[in-house]
C-alpha positions in Angstrom: 15.5 -40.7 12.2 17.5 -43.3 13.7 19.5 -42.6 17.0 21.5 -44.8 19.1 20.3 -43.2 22.4 17.6 -44.6 24.6 14.4 -42.7 25.3 15.2 -41.1 28.6 18.8 -40.2 28.3 18.6 -36.8 26.4 15.8 -35.0 28.1 15.0 -31.5 26.7 14.2 -28.6 29.0 11.1 -26.8 27.7 10.9 -23.2 28.3 7.9 -20.8 27.7 8.3 -18.1 25.1 9.7 -15.9 27.9 12.5 -18.3 28.5 11.1 -19.5 32.0 10.5 -23.2 32.5 6.9 -24.3 32.1 7.2 -25.9 35.5 9.9 -26.5 38.1 8.6 -29.5 40.0 8.1 -31.6 38.1 10.6 -29.9 35.8 9.2 -29.3 32.3 10.9 -31.9 30.2 10.2 -33.6 26.9 11.8 -36.6 25.3 14.3 -35.8 22.6 11.8 -37.4 20.2 9.0 -35.1 21.1 11.4 -32.0 21.0 12.5 -33.0 17.4 8.9 -33.4 16.2 8.0 -29.9 17.8 11.1 -28.5 15.9 9.8 -29.9 12.6 6.3 -28.7 13.4 7.8 -25.1 14.0 6.3 -24.9 17.5 9.7 -24.3 19.3 13.0 -22.7 18.8 16.2 -24.6 19.8 18.1 -22.8 22.4 20.9 -25.3 23.2 22.2 -28.6 21.9 23.7 -31.7 23.3 26.9 -33.1 21.7 24.8 -36.1 20.5 23.2 -36.0 17.1 20.6 -38.0 15.2 20.9 -39.1 11.6 18.5 -40.0 8.7 19.5 -40.7 5.2 19.3 -37.1 4.2 19.7 -35.2 7.5 22.0 -34.9 10.5 20.7 -33.0 13.6 22.3 -32.3 16.9 19.7 -33.3 19.8 18.3 -30.2 21.4 18.8 -29.8 25.2 16.8 -26.6 25.7 13.9 -25.5 23.6 11.5 -22.4 23.9 7.9 -22.4 22.8 7.2 -20.0 20.0 3.7 -19.1 21.4 3.5 -17.9 25.1 1.5 -20.3 27.3 -0.1 -18.3 29.9 0.5 -20.1 33.2 -2.5 -21.0 35.2 -3.0 -19.1 38.4 -4.9 -21.7 40.3 -3.1 -25.1 40.4 -5.1 -28.3 40.2 -5.9 -30.0 43.5 -3.9 -33.2 43.3 -2.1 -35.4 45.8 1.2 -34.3 44.3 0.4 -30.7 44.6 -0.7 -31.1 48.3 2.6 -32.8 48.9 4.5 -30.0 47.2 2.6 -27.3 49.0 3.5 -28.9 52.3 7.1 -29.6 51.1 6.8 -33.3 51.2 6.7 -33.4 55.0 4.0 -34.7 57.3 2.2 -31.8 58.7 1.8 -33.4 62.1 5.4 -34.8 62.9 7.5 -33.5 60.0 8.5 -36.8 58.6 9.1 -37.0 54.8 8.5 -40.9 54.8 5.4 -42.8 53.6 3.2 -39.8 52.9 -0.6 -39.9 52.5 -3.0 -37.1 52.7 -5.2 -36.4 55.7 -8.5 -34.7 55.8 -8.1 -32.3 58.9 -11.9 -32.5 59.5 -12.7 -36.2 58.6 -15.1 -36.8 55.7 -17.3 -38.7 58.0 -17.7 -35.4 60.0 -18.5 -33.2 57.0 -14.9 -32.4 56.0 -14.4 -31.9 52.2 -11.5 -32.8 49.9 -10.4 -29.3 49.4 -7.1 -27.3 49.8 -8.2 -25.9 53.0 -9.1 -29.3 54.6 -6.2 -31.7 53.4 -2.6 -31.9 54.5 0.2 -34.2 53.9 0.6 -36.8 56.6 2.7 -39.8 57.2 0.9 -43.1 57.4 1.6 -43.5 61.2 0.3 -40.0 62.0 -2.7 -40.6 59.6 -3.6 -43.8 61.3 -3.0 -42.3 64.8 -5.4 -39.3 64.0 -7.9 -41.7 62.3 -11.4 -40.5 62.2 -11.0 -37.8 64.8 -10.9 -34.0 64.5 -7.6 -32.2 65.4 -9.1 -31.3 68.8 -10.2 -34.8 69.6 -6.8 -36.2 68.5 -4.8 -33.4 70.0 -2.9 -33.3 66.5 -2.7 -29.9 64.8 -1.2 -29.4 61.4 2.1 -27.4 61.5 0.9 -24.9 59.0 -2.7 -23.7 58.1 -4.0 -25.7 55.1 -4.4 -23.2 52.1 -5.0 -23.1 48.4 -1.5 -22.3 46.9 -0.8 -20.2 43.9 1.4 -21.5 41.1 4.0 -19.2 42.2 4.0 -20.7 45.7 4.2 -24.2 44.3 7.1 -23.2 41.9 8.9 -21.7 44.9 8.5 -24.9 46.9 9.6 -27.0 43.9 12.8 -25.1 43.7 13.6 -26.7 47.1 13.8 -30.0 45.4 16.3 -29.9 42.5 16.0 -32.8 39.9 18.8 -35.6 40.1 19.8 -34.6 36.5 20.6 -31.1 35.4 22.4 -30.6 32.0 24.8 -27.7 32.1 23.1 -26.0 29.2 19.9 -25.7 31.4 21.5 -23.9 34.2 21.0 -20.3 32.9 17.2 -21.0 32.7 16.9 -22.6 36.2 17.1 -21.1 39.6 18.2 -23.6 42.3 20.6 -22.8 45.0 22.7 -25.9 44.6 26.0 -26.9 43.3 26.0 -29.7 40.8 28.2 -32.8 41.2 30.1 -33.6 38.0 
């Protein structure tokens, strides 16, 4: 198929078979090309379209804007421990000063003092706070995280993700997403 659209300009919202997004942050999106492949492989149903169409010598097809999986994908209950998920759990704020800038992650009990890289021992920290705390324990540094470090559930990460709506939301997606925000035209 030949289309006169660039790869990223027609993202497709991917819903599970229960019509909920696979994830909120990052929002579960596919390229229009991947969505069309999934349609032809009979893996998804098209829920909504863009006005834009793609053409081949024998076929014209409107680009999907929302698809739902035909088979339900059971969401994982225990999210992966990643830097991004730590930042999402901590709402993209330094757990020492509250800054959203220049985030790193900090071992509450430093690794050199036996601290492990786990949900319960790592928090988001801005570079200045991380440097100031250095290789010290919270008591030694007199720096304590604003919230207790914990292993979040997928539900908690989704809830936090809803606090950060994406820059682009197509009108056809709004019935399936739950952000408390008004969209700019």
